[in-house]
C-alpha positions in Angstrom: 0.0 0.0 0.0 1.3 3.4 -0.9 -0.2 6.5 0.8 0.4 10.2 0.5 0.4 10.7 4.3 3.9 11.6 5.3 3.5 11.2 9.1 3.8 7.5 9.5 4.7 6.2 13.0 5.5 2.6 13.6 4.5 0.9 16.9 2.7 -1.9 18.6 -1.0 -2.0 19.7 -1.0 -1.5 23.4 -4.8 -1.7 24.0 -8.1 -2.0 22.1 -11.3 -0.9 23.9 -14.5 -1.7 22.0 -17.5 0.4 22.8 -21.0 0.1 21.4 -20.2 2.2 18.3 -16.6 3.4 18.7 -13.2 1.8 19.6 -10.3 3.4 21.4 -7.0 2.1 20.1 -3.7 2.8 21.8 -0.4 2.3 19.9 2.9 2.4 21.8 5.5 3.9 19.4 8.7 2.0 18.7 11.8 3.2 20.6 10.1 4.7 23.6 7.2 5.1 26.0 5.0 7.4 23.8 1.5 6.2 23.1 -0.8 7.5 20.4 -4.5 7.1 21.0 -7.0 6.9 18.2 -10.8 6.8 18.1 -12.1 4.7 15.2 -15.4 3.0 14.6 -16.0 -0.4 16.3 -16.6 -1.9 12.8 -13.2 -0.7 11.5 -11.4 -2.1 14.5 -13.2 -5.5 14.0 -12.6 -5.5 10.3 -8.9 -4.9 10.9 -8.9 -7.6 13.6 -6.9 -5.3 15.9 -5.3 -7.1 18.8 -2.9 -6.1 21.6 0.7 -6.8 20.7 0.1 -6.5 17.0 2.5 -4.3 15.0 0.8 -1.3 13.5 1.5 2.0 11.8 -0.2 5.2 12.9 -0.9 7.6 10.0 -1.4 11.3 10.9 -2.8 13.8 8.4 -3.9 17.1 9.9 -4.3 20.7 8.9 -3.1 21.8 12.3 -0.2 20.6 14.5 0.2 22.3 17.9 3.5 22.5 19.8 3.8 23.4 23.5 6.8 24.1 25.7 7.3 24.8 29.4 
């Protein structure tokens, strides 16, 4: 699969929580303790057969990226 999305972060699925309609998927990024959380439809999570421990790639396409500092 080739995509135009440039922000591609590899990791491992840390948790999949299925709700009635939506699913919350947490992906621990490779090389650290950072976790990306994504809300997707329950149907999509089931169609992808998402499981804890499964390798995954997070694709981020956004019109706004915010940076904060202390």
